[in-house]
N, C-alpha and C positions, 0 to 999 in steps of 0.2 A: 678346395682344387688341388689338382695333382701337382707337385713339386715339377716335374718336367715340363708340366704347361705352362706354369708360370714362368720358366726361366726363357723357354721359346718364345713368350711371347713379349716379355721382355729386351730378348734380343733382335726381334723382328721390328721392335719401335726404334730401339737404340740404331740399328742399320736405315732405319726409313728415316729419321732427324738429321742423322750422319750424311746422308745422302742430300736431302733439303738443303742444308748449308753447303754442299759442293765439297765434303771433306772426303780424303781417301782414307782408309783405315792408318796409314803413314801419317798423314796431316793430323788426324785428331789423336793420335800417339804422340808426335810434338806437342801438339796444344793442352794436353790432360797429364802427360807424364807417366800415362800408364803403356807399357809395353804393346805392340802391337799384336804379337802372338796372343797376348790375353784378350785385347778386345775382339780379336776374331774369334775367340773359343765362348767369349760372352754373346754374339753375335748369332753365333753357330747354338743357340741355347745349350752348351755345356757345361757354361759357369753362370752363376748368379753372384754379382759384386755386393761388396757389402754395401753398409749406410753411408760411411765417409766415402766412397767411391762413386755412389751413385749421385752422393751431393755434388761432387766432382766434375762429373760428367753433367749433371742440369747446369753448373755454374758455366761452364766453357761452352753448352750448345745453348744459352740463352733461352731455358724453359724449367717449367717449376718442378720441385721434386717428387711433387704428388701426382702430377702428370706421368712423370719419367716409371713412377712404381704401379699406376694404376693399372688394372686389367680391361679398362673400357677403350676399347680401340676405336679409331677413326673411321671414314668411309672404306677408304682403299684398303686398309688390312681386315676389315670385318671380314671380309669372305674368308679370311685365312683363321682367324679363330674361330670361325663356325664350324671349317673342317677340323681345326685341330681337336674342338670339344666333340665334335662327332664321334671320332675316334676311329675316323674310316682309314688313317694311315696304318694303324693298331692292325686292321683285317689283312692290309696288305703283305703278303707275304715277299718283303723286300729284300730280305737277305740272302734268297733264295736265287735271286736274279743278280747280284753284287751290286745292289742298289741300296746306299746310304739314306736313313729317314730325314737326315740334314740337307742332303743333296735335294732330295724332293722338296723341303720346305724351302729352299734358295729359291727353285725355281719358283713355285707359288707364292714366293714375297716378292719376286722379281716384276710379276705381272698377276695381282689379287683376284684383279675382276674377270680377266680374261681365265685364268685358268679355273678359277671357281667355276665361271660359267660352263668349261667344258665338262669340268668333273660333274657338275649338275645334269648336264645333257647326257652323260652317259650313264647313270642313274635312273633319269628319267627311260631311256632307253630301257635299263634292264627291269624297270617296273611294268614298261609295257609290254615286253616277254615274257613277264613272270619271273624273271631271273631273280631269285633268292639266293640268301648267304651259302647255301651248299652248293649251288650251281656256280657262284663266283669263284669259289674255293676249286671244285674241280675243275673248272677253266684252267684258274693260276697252276694246277697240277699239271694241265695238257700239255700248257706250253712250255712247264719246266720240262714234260718227259720230250717234246718234240725238239727244244734246242740242245738237248743231249741225246739226240737219235733212239732216245728210250732203251740204252743201254747202259749200265752203270757196274763198272770193273769193278768196285769195292764192295756190291753185294753179290757179283759173280765169286770174288776171292773168298767173301765169307762162308757162302756154303760150300764150297770145296774146302776149307779150314773145317766146319763142321762137320763134314763127313769123314772127315780124317780120324777127327778127335772122337768122334762114337761109334765109328767103325760103318759105316754106313756104304754099303757097296753102289756107284755110282754107275756100273756097267750091267745093274739089271733094276727092273721094276722095284721104287720104293713102294712098299706096302704098307696100311694103316696099322696095322698090330705093333711094326717094330717103331713106327712114331708115337704110338701110344705110350707103349715102353720107355718112352724117353721121357715123356712128358709125366708120366706118373713117379718112374723110379728118379728122375732128375731133378725136376721140376715141384713134384709134390701135386700132381692133380689128381683131383675125382673125377672119372668120367661118368655122367649121369646119362642113359639113352631111353630114359623110361618117363620124366616130369615134362620135358618139353611138349609133346605129342597131345598132352591133357589141356592144351588151351587152345581153342581153335581161333583165338584172336593173334597166336604167332604161328598160323601154319605156313608163312611166308618165310620165317627164320630158319636158317640151318643149324644155329648153335647162339649160344648166351653163356659168355662166362662172368663167374662170380669171382671178384678180385679176394674179398676176403676169407672163402673158405678154401679160391683154387679149385673151383668145383666150374668144370665144363659139360654144361647140357648141350647135346645133340640130337637134333630130328632122328629119331629111330626109322625113318622110309630113306637117308642120305644114302647113296649106292658107295660103293671103295672108292669110288673116283674121287667124288664128293669127300669123303671122311678123310682121305688122304691130304685133300688141299686143305680140309679146318686143321686138321694134326700139327701139317706144316708150316701153315700162317702161326698158329699160337708158338710154335718152336721157335719161330722166325721173331716172332714179339720177345721171346724170353732170351736167346740166345744175342739178338741185337741190343739187348738192354734198354727195350724202349718201352717207358713209364705212361706217355700221355696217347692213350689208344684207345679205340671203339672196342666195346663190350659185345656188340651183336654181330653174327653175319647172316643177311645181308644185314648193312647200316640201317639205323632209323634215322638218326640226325648226326651233324657234326656239330661240336661247340666251338671249334676254333681250325686253323688252318694245321697245327700240328698233328694234329687225329687225324685229317686226311693225308698230310705226308706220311706219317709212320705205319698207316694203312696200306698205304702205296710199296711201302718198302717191306714190309712183313710178305704182302702177296708177292713181293718181287722174288724175295726169298723162297718162299714155297713154290714160284712157280721153276725156279731155277735148279730147285732140290729135285723135284717131280722127273724134271726133264732137264736133265744135264745137257749142258752146253758142247761136250764133246760126243757124246750119242748120237743127240740132234745131225751133228755134223756129218756122222756116218751115214746116217740114212739120207741125209737130204743128200749128200753127194750119189748116190744111188739114183735116189728120186728124178734128179736134174739130169742126167745123163743119158735118160732113156728116152728114145725115138720116140716113145709114142707114150699120152698120158696115161698116168696108172691111177684110174678112181679109186680104186681101194687101198690107196697109201695113206691117206690121212686117217681113214677108219682103225688102217692098223694100227697105226702110230698112237692114236689114243690108247689102244690096248696095250699097246707095247710099252706104254709111258705111265699107265694107270692114271689119264688123264681126262678132264672131258674137253670137248670140240672145244671148248671157249680157253681154256687153259693152254692148250697146241698153240691156237689162232694169234693169241697174246706173247707167247713166246718165240713164235717166228717173229715178231715184231720186232722183238729184243734182237735176235740175231739174223738175220736178213740181211741188214744195214750193215752190221758190224765184219762180220764175216764173210758175206758176197758181196758187199759194198752194193746192195739193189734199194738204195736209199731212198726211193719215191715209191714210197706206198700208203697204204690205209688202210683203217682197221673199222669195222662196223658192225655194233649189235642191235637187233631190230627186236620187238615185242610185237606180238600181233595177236589178238583174242577171234576163236572160232566163229566163223558165220560174222565177220566184221570182214568192211573193207579200210580198215583202218590199220597202219604200221607204223610204228614210232622207232624213233633212233634213240637206244637207251645210252650208248654209248658211243665216243670216237674218235679216233687219233689220226694225224697225219703227219707225216715226215716231208722234211724239205720244205714244202708248203701246201696250202689248200686245195686238195685233188678235187675233181668235178664232183665225184657222189659224196655230198657232205650234209650235213642235218640244217635243214630248215623249220624256223620257227615260226612262221606264218599260216601254219595248216593247210599247206598245199599238196597235192596229192604227188607221191615219191615216183617215179616211173617203175611201173609193173617190170620194164624188161630186165631190172638190177637182178644180178644173181640171188642176194640177200632176200629179194623180195618172193623171187620165184619160187627158192626152197621151202619156203613160208607157206605159199601157195599148194606144192606139190606134198607136204607133210600133212597139210590138212584133208587133202583130198584122199591121199593113200592109206593113211592112217598107220605110217610107220613111227619106229622110234627114233631113228635117224635118217635124214635125206642130205646127201650133198651133193654139189653141182660143181662144172667147171665152164667157165665161158670167157669170150673176150669180148669186153664192152668199147665201142668207138662210138667216141662223140664229135659227131659231125661240125657242130658250130666251132669246135677248138681244134680239129683233127688232133685228137689225141686217144688212144686207145690204151685199155689196162685188162691185164690178165688176172680175170676173178675166180676165186673161191670161196665157196659158201657149204654153209652145214646148219640143219634146222633140225631142233629136237621139241621135244615136249616139256614144256616145265614142271619139272616135275614136286613142285608146292606149290601151284595154280594150276586148278580145274579149268579146261578149255582155253588154255594158253598157251603159245608155241614161241621159240624165239629161236635167232640164227645170228651165226656170226661170220663174217665175212672179211678177206683180207683181199687186196687188191695191189696189181705192183703194174707200175707204168712201163707200157713197151718201149725201150728206148735198145740204143746198140749194146750199153750192160746186160741188160735183160737175154737178149737176143744170143748173147755169147756163154751166157750163164743157164739159159733154161733150152735142153737141146729139143725138148718135146711142143716148143712154142708153134711150130709149123703143122704139126698134127692134124690133120682134117677132119677127125672126130672131133676137136673142140668148136661147138658152136659160136660163132659171131654175130653179135646185135648191135644194131644203130640204137641208139641209148642217149635219152635227156636226163636233165636233173628233178626237175617236176613238169607234170602236165603241163602246169599253166604259162610254161616259160619255155616250151617246147614246140619247134615249127615243123615235124613232121606231120605230113597230112594222112601218109597212110598206114598209122599206128592204129593197129584193131583192139591193142591193151589200154588206150587214153583213159583215162576216169573223170577230165576236165577240160574244158576248150580251153586255148592258148590265151588267157585272157590278160595275163603280162605283157606277152608279147604283142599281143593287138593292141595294149595301151600305147605301149613304148612306139610300134610304128607307127599309132598315131600321133602321136607328139611329133615324131619327126616329119610327119608331112605337113603339120602345123606350123613348126619352125622354117620348114623350105619354102612354103608360101608366104610367111611374113617377112624372110629374107628376100623374095623376090619383089613383094610390092615395097621394101626399104629402097631395093634398088631401083624400081620403076620411077618411085616418087622421089629421089633425091637427085635426079638431074632436070 
């Protein structure tokens, strides 16, 4: 048994016995002669008393020595023991959110049966939705990003310091060649562009890093923007002195939360290096001041910064809230297979609150009027390399509207697969003041819903399924109304 687990169990048992004797910590201190602070540390699982102290506590609390040191727990504490042994608490990145493990244990110990039932319920829900460990880690990371408005000053500063130290000119596009030189000369990397492509099983991977020989295997068909990001991310791992890391891009699996978090930090560093904050500000000022929407703007930006559309859209989620106070936004990434009617959200981020366009894990049909889905349908039909759309999405049920930008591209690593990225900004007074082209008549407006099954719009030509969830809800409401009438009728 882990020493930490033994200390926690002893502390919980001591607290339970003391509470049953109706003793405060102060009272137990007077009874035993042990200091209140010492007893408090025992109960919190920070200290384990010596044999003589255990004998003293057992004597004064009128329990046997053996029952005090036994790891067998009574009915009330058994769920806590199961929770601690399951190591669920170790999987939670508590420190990231400023929570101490001891505080959580206190909450569990005060109402073990109820809290354990709650945790079991959460686990059952996770199983129902096939919510694995990786999904849990990613959800925790997303919550951390949202809590910080997805802006991290320390990483922004690290990029500026790095650029100064290595004489990277952030006023012009960063190239893969200059980053490769740093990886080779400064960090001792060997770049291999041949071997990865020899294995068909790895056709969805862009790179693999072999730490023993510092060999970076890169798929030879990645374009310049992708290669630049791969190199920038590797530099991020090294410059930020990150040791617990992933070795494949894209990732295959996460072993622990540190790998998830460090992967995010290295990716953020790469995005900030390739798409510098000050340069983005200069371009955005011009873009937002125009009276008419410039559809070519985002495509020009990707070329200007030597970045992919996804990198640019994600970078905007860092800077729009911090530099323009446009905090009510979301980011969605979709994947779509050719000749199918399936559209899957593979990544999402919501700042300030969960916005109307969001993931749904019950296999319902997403609204086909969403910009992120429309661009996928268009690129499949037209056979283009990149297709971009802008629209205003209005949700009648909530009386909310969003300005949406979405781009679709072919997946360079998977045949007949497309992906789209989209960002939405809630239309409010702040957005109206910041975005001059918001009233451009060329921007189409669509009445949208979240999924077809929950949408009341009867005249929707794009509908893929009947509004079954809505119909069920209405049926229950009618049933409740009839029951209420009968209750009132026969109560007099």
